C-alpha positions in Angstrom: 99.5 167.3 66.7 102.0 164.9 65.0 99.1 162.9 63.4 97.6 166.1 62.0 101.0 167.1 60.5 101.4 163.6 59.0 97.9 163.8 57.5 98.7 167.2 56.0 101.9 165.8 54.6 100.0 163.0 53.0 97.5 165.5 51.5 100.4 167.5 50.2 102.1 164.6 48.4 98.9 163.3 46.9 97.9 166.6 45.3 97.8 166.7 41.5 100.4 169.5 41.4 102.9 167.7 43.7 106.3 167.6 42.1 107.2 163.9 42.6 110.6 162.2 42.0 112.4 165.5 42.2 115.9 164.0 41.8 115.0 161.9 38.9 113.3 164.7 37.1 116.2 167.1 37.6 118.8 164.6 36.3 116.8 163.3 33.4 115.2 166.7 32.6 111.6 165.5 32.9 109.0 168.4 32.8 106.5 168.6 35.7 103.5 167.7 33.4 105.2 164.5 32.2 105.0 161.2 34.2 108.4 159.8 35.2 109.1 156.4 33.7 111.7 153.6 34.1 113.6 155.0 31.1 113.9 158.3 32.9 115.2 156.6 36.0 117.8 154.7 34.0 119.0 157.9 32.4 119.2 159.6 35.8 121.0 156.7 37.3 123.6 156.7 34.5 124.2 160.5 34.9 124.5 160.2 38.7 126.9 157.3 38.5 129.2 158.8 35.9 129.1 162.6 36.5 128.7 163.2 40.2 130.8 162.8 43.3 128.2 161.7 45.9 127.9 162.8 49.5 125.4 161.8 52.2 123.7 163.9 54.8 123.9 161.0 57.3 127.7 161.1 57.0 128.6 164.7 56.5 132.1 164.4 58.1 133.0 161.6 55.7 131.5 163.5 52.8 133.4 166.7 53.5 136.7 165.5 55.0 137.4 162.4 53.0 135.6 163.1 49.7 135.2 166.7 48.8 138.6 167.8 50.2 140.5 165.1 48.3 138.5 165.4 45.1 138.8 169.2 44.8 142.0 169.7 46.7 140.3 172.0 49.2 141.9 173.0 52.5 140.9 175.3 55.3 142.5 178.7 55.3 145.2 179.0 58.0 143.1 181.8 59.6 140.0 179.6 59.7 141.2 176.4 61.5 138.3 174.6 63.0 135.7 176.2 60.7 135.1 173.0 58.8 134.4 170.9 61.9 132.2 173.7 63.3 129.9 173.7 60.3 129.8 169.9 60.0 128.6 169.6 63.6 126.1 172.5 63.4 124.9 171.4 60.0 124.1 167.9 61.2 122.4 169.3 64.3 120.3 171.7 62.2 118.8 168.9 60.1 115.1 168.6 61.1 114.2 165.3 62.8 112.2 162.7 60.7 108.9 162.0 62.5 107.7 159.4 60.1 108.2 155.8 61.1 110.3 154.1 58.5 108.2 151.3 56.9 105.0 152.7 58.4 101.8 153.7 56.6 102.9 157.3 55.8 106.4 156.3 54.8 105.1 153.6 52.4 102.6 156.1 50.8 105.4 158.7 50.2 107.8 156.0 49.0 105.2 154.8 46.4 104.7 158.3 45.0 108.5 158.9 44.8 109.4 155.3 43.8 112.1 156.4 41.2 113.8 158.7 43.7 113.9 155.9 46.3 115.6 153.7 43.7 117.9 156.4 42.8 118.8 157.1 46.5 119.5 153.4 47.0 121.8 153.4 44.0 123.5 156.6 45.3 124.2 154.9 48.6 125.9 152.1 46.8 128.0 154.4 44.6 128.9 156.5 47.7 130.5 153.3 49.2 132.2 152.5 45.9 133.6 155.9 45.3 135.5 155.9 48.7 138.3 153.8 47.3 138.0 154.7 43.6 137.5 158.5 43.2 140.4 160.4 41.7 142.4 162.5 44.1 143.2 166.2 43.2 147.0 166.8 42.5 147.1 169.3 45.4 145.8 166.6 47.8 148.3 164.1 46.3 151.2 166.7 46.8 150.2 167.1 50.4 150.1 163.3 50.9 153.7 163.1 49.5 154.9 165.8 51.8 153.6 163.9 54.8 155.3 160.7 53.5 158.6 162.4 52.9 158.7 164.2 56.3 157.8 161.0 58.2 160.2 158.6 56.5 163.1 161.1 56.7 163.2 160.1 60.4 164.2 156.5 59.3 167.7 155.4 58.3 168.2 154.1 54.9 168.7 150.4 54.8 172.2 150.6 53.4 173.4 153.1 56.0 175.6 151.7 58.8 174.1 151.1 62.2 174.4 153.9 64.8 174.2 153.1 68.5 171.5 155.7 68.8 169.2 154.0 66.2 166.0 152.4 67.4 164.5 149.4 65.6 161.0 150.1 64.3 158.7 147.2 63.4 155.9 148.1 61.0 153.3 145.5 62.0 151.1 144.4 59.1 147.9 142.8 60.5 147.8 138.9 60.1 151.3 138.7 58.8 152.9 136.9 61.8 153.1 140.1 63.8 152.0 138.6 67.2 154.6 135.8 66.8 157.3 138.4 66.0 156.5 140.4 69.1 156.7 137.3 71.3 160.1 136.4 69.8 161.4 140.0 70.3 160.6 139.9 74.0 160.8 136.2 75.0 163.7 135.1 72.8 165.9 138.3 72.5 164.9 140.0 75.8 164.0 143.3 74.0 161.6 145.8 75.5 158.9 146.6 73.0 156.1 149.1 72.9 152.5 148.0 73.5 149.8 149.4 75.7 148.8 146.9 78.3 146.8 149.1 80.7 145.4 152.5 79.9 146.3 155.3 80.1 149.6 154.8 78.4 152.6 155.4 80.6 156.3 154.7 81.0 155.6 151.6 83.1 157.0 148.3 82.0 154.8 145.2 82.2 155.9 141.6 82.2 159.5 142.8 82.1 159.6 143.5 78.4 156.5 145.6 77.5 156.6 149.4 77.7 153.0 150.6 78.2 153.0 153.0 75.2 150.1 153.2 72.7 151.0 153.6 69.1 147.7 152.4 67.5 146.2 155.7 66.4 147.5 159.1 65.2 146.2 160.7 68.4 147.8 158.2 70.8 151.1 158.4 68.9 151.1 162.2 69.5 150.5 161.6 73.2 153.2 159.0 73.3 155.8 161.4 71.8 155.2 163.7 74.7 156.2 161.0 77.1 159.8 161.1 75.8 160.2 157.3 75.7 162.5 157.5 72.7 164.8 160.2 74.1 165.0 158.3 77.3 166.0 155.0 75.6 163.2 153.1 77.2 162.2 151.0 74.2 164.5 148.5 72.4 161.9 148.1 69.6 159.1 150.4 68.6 156.0 148.7 67.1 153.1 150.2 65.2 150.7 149.3 62.4 150.8 152.9 61.2 154.1 153.2 59.3 153.9 156.9 58.7 152.6 158.1 62.0 154.8 155.6 63.8 157.9 156.9 62.1 157.3 160.4 63.5 158.3 159.3 67.0 161.9 159.3 65.9 164.2 162.3 65.4 167.5 163.2 63.9 169.1 162.3 67.2 167.3 158.9 67.5 166.6 157.7 64.0 164.4 154.7 63.3 165.7 151.6 61.7 162.7 150.0 60.1 161.7 146.4 59.3 158.5 144.6 58.5 157.1 141.1 57.7 155.0 140.8 54.6 152.4 138.2 53.7 150.9 137.3 50.4 148.0 139.9 50.0 145.4 137.2 49.1 146.3 135.1 52.1 146.3 138.1 54.3 142.8 139.2 53.1 141.4 135.7 53.7 142.9 135.4 57.1 141.7 138.9 58.1 138.1 138.2 57.0 137.8 135.1 59.2 139.8 136.6 62.1 137.5 139.7 62.3 134.5 137.3 62.8 135.9 135.9 66.0 138.3 138.5 67.5 136.0 139.9 70.1 139.0 141.7 71.8 139.9 143.7 68.6 138.4 147.1 67.7 138.0 145.6 64.2 135.7 142.8 65.4 132.8 142.3 63.0 130.4 139.5 64.0 128.2 140.3 61.0 130.8 138.9 58.8 129.7 135.4 59.9 126.6 135.9 57.8 128.4 136.7 54.5 130.7 134.8 52.2 134.4 135.7 51.5 133.5 136.9 48.0 130.7 139.1 49.4 133.1 140.6 51.9 135.7 141.5 49.1 132.9 143.0 47.0 131.4 145.1 49.8 131.1 148.8 49.0 134.1 150.6 50.6 136.2 147.4 51.0 139.6 148.6 52.1 141.8 147.4 49.3 145.6 147.6 49.0 146.2 148.2 52.7 150.0 148.3 52.5 150.2 150.7 49.6 147.6 153.0 51.2 149.4 153.1 54.6 152.8 153.7 53.1 151.7 156.5 50.7 149.1 158.1 53.1 146.4 157.5 50.4 143.9 156.3 53.0 140.9 156.9 50.6 140.5 157.6 46.9 141.8 155.8 43.8 145.3 154.5 43.4 147.6 154.3 40.4 151.0 153.1 39.3 152.6 156.2 40.9 151.5 155.0 44.3 153.1 151.6 43.7 156.3 153.1 42.4 156.5 155.2 45.5 156.0 152.3 47.9 158.7 150.3 46.1 161.1 153.1 46.6 160.2 153.3 50.3 160.5 149.6 50.9 163.8 149.4 49.1 165.4 152.4 50.9 163.8 152.4 54.3 162.6 148.9 55.3 164.3 145.6 55.8 161.7 143.2 54.6 160.9 139.7 55.9 158.4 137.2 54.4 155.9 135.4 56.6 156.2 132.2 54.5 160.0 132.2 55.2 160.2 133.0 58.8 163.4 131.1 59.7 165.3 133.0 57.0 163.6 136.2 58.0 164.9 135.9 61.6 168.4 135.0 60.4 168.4 138.3 58.4 167.1 140.3 61.4 169.7 138.8 63.8 172.5 139.6 61.3 171.3 143.2 60.8 170.5 144.1 64.4 172.9 141.8 66.2 170.1 140.2 68.2 171.0 136.9 70.0 168.7 134.3 71.6 168.7 134.2 75.4 168.0 130.5 75.1 169.1 128.5 72.1 166.2 127.2 70.0 163.8 129.8 71.4 163.0 131.3 68.0 162.5 127.9 66.4 160.1 126.9 69.1 158.1 130.1 68.8 157.9 129.7 65.0 156.7 126.1 65.4 153.9 127.4 67.6 152.8 130.7 66.2 150.7 133.1 68.3 147.2 134.4 67.5 146.8 132.2 64.5 143.2 131.3 63.4 142.0 128.3 61.4 139.7 128.9 58.4 138.8 127.2 55.1 141.5 127.2 52.5 141.0 129.0 49.2 142.5 127.4 46.1 145.1 129.5 44.3 143.7 130.5 41.0 140.0 130.0 42.0 137.4 132.7 41.2 137.5 134.2 44.7 141.3 134.1 44.8 141.5 136.0 41.5 138.9 138.6 42.7 141.0 139.3 45.8 144.2 139.5 43.8 142.6 142.0 41.4 141.1 144.1 44.1 144.6 144.3 45.7 146.7 144.5 42.6 149.0 147.2 44.0 149.6 145.3 47.1 150.4 142.3 44.9 152.9 144.3 43.0 154.5 145.5 46.2 154.6 142.0 47.7 156.4 140.5 44.7 158.9 143.3 44.7 159.5 142.7 48.4 160.1 139.0 47.6 162.8 140.0 45.2 164.5 142.3 47.8 164.2 139.5 50.4 165.7 136.9 48.0 168.6 139.2 47.3 169.4 139.7 51.0 169.2 136.0 51.8 171.4 135.2 48.8 174.0 137.8 49.9 174.0 136.3 53.4 174.5 132.8 51.9 177.3 134.0 49.6 179.0 135.7 52.6 178.8 132.6 54.7 180.2 130.4 51.9 183.1 132.8 51.4 183.8 132.6 55.2 183.8 128.8 55.0 186.2 128.9 52.1 188.6 131.3 53.8 188.5 129.1 57.0 189.5 126.0 55.0 
């Protein structure tokens, strides 16, 4: 029966009146009686690339939730919650199955007849990947992002506010920016109980004396963690999450967060992350296929997640960025985060000790841990100013701007500490 259907399909597409290359004809306005040419294809491709936001039937959820909604500013009506997901699931299930073997005889025959549409589809897939991080976001969607940002960071104390005994330190862990070493120092050198899920499901159990079994790695796990009441019960000395916004929501007006982070040069961070994801079998972000591509190929992948820090801080997970996003992150970092720099870890910990009043349980512990950093990976160095270095820097230009601003803030804090120490010495003498 299937073979008969396939034979009839082949008869259909080889008829003289068959309307081949439908997409190309529609975009380039090619009449049915005119043969489609390479020039028609080029015109169709140009129109598709410049005039259309592209979606894909094999990724309907991404198309609707992360493209159309952001681009047009659409939102579900309050009375229709769940409607969107219902139609996404049912729409995907309603798609008829493809019975033709990809690359087989019938596939190749239809492909040859619709050659320009096949080329156009391949280009559309590429543009679909590129548009994820570049498409403009509707002002209504931007406004909603800002509301989420303001509400979350309102639960964090301003940097210049005096410490309150109910405040809880919050470490925004930026991947591959000395975070694992920081966590080790917090627990092993200062004796602080920190959050990290050791054994699922998350609980209020404490492992290895200093690790509270709480999961703050996803939006969903953070919501579940809040229900455990670990903040209200004072069970964590330091809260740790890579999600700055969602992580900040665990705090309240009664137990405010006191945020700090460690930043690393965005180019160095991107390089380290690329090689780390090739070998980190224990991480959800493990990508063994990266072993088969170059660093530059990785940076130029469609959908490469650029400007991670700016996107996480501004809730702009997809779509294009602009100077407004950078200005917002500068304000957030200046007012809400005490910033350390991974290339200046001794000074960073002196700042943290001064701010939080932390003291080593054993003298020299911090220095020892910094001399033997945890979870570090070796990889080929990339020359500063080389072609690939400059490509990474350009791709992450907003993170670069934020990093250099953070360097200024860090330098000011260190200088003030130094000036205060000198004044103390002068008074003493």
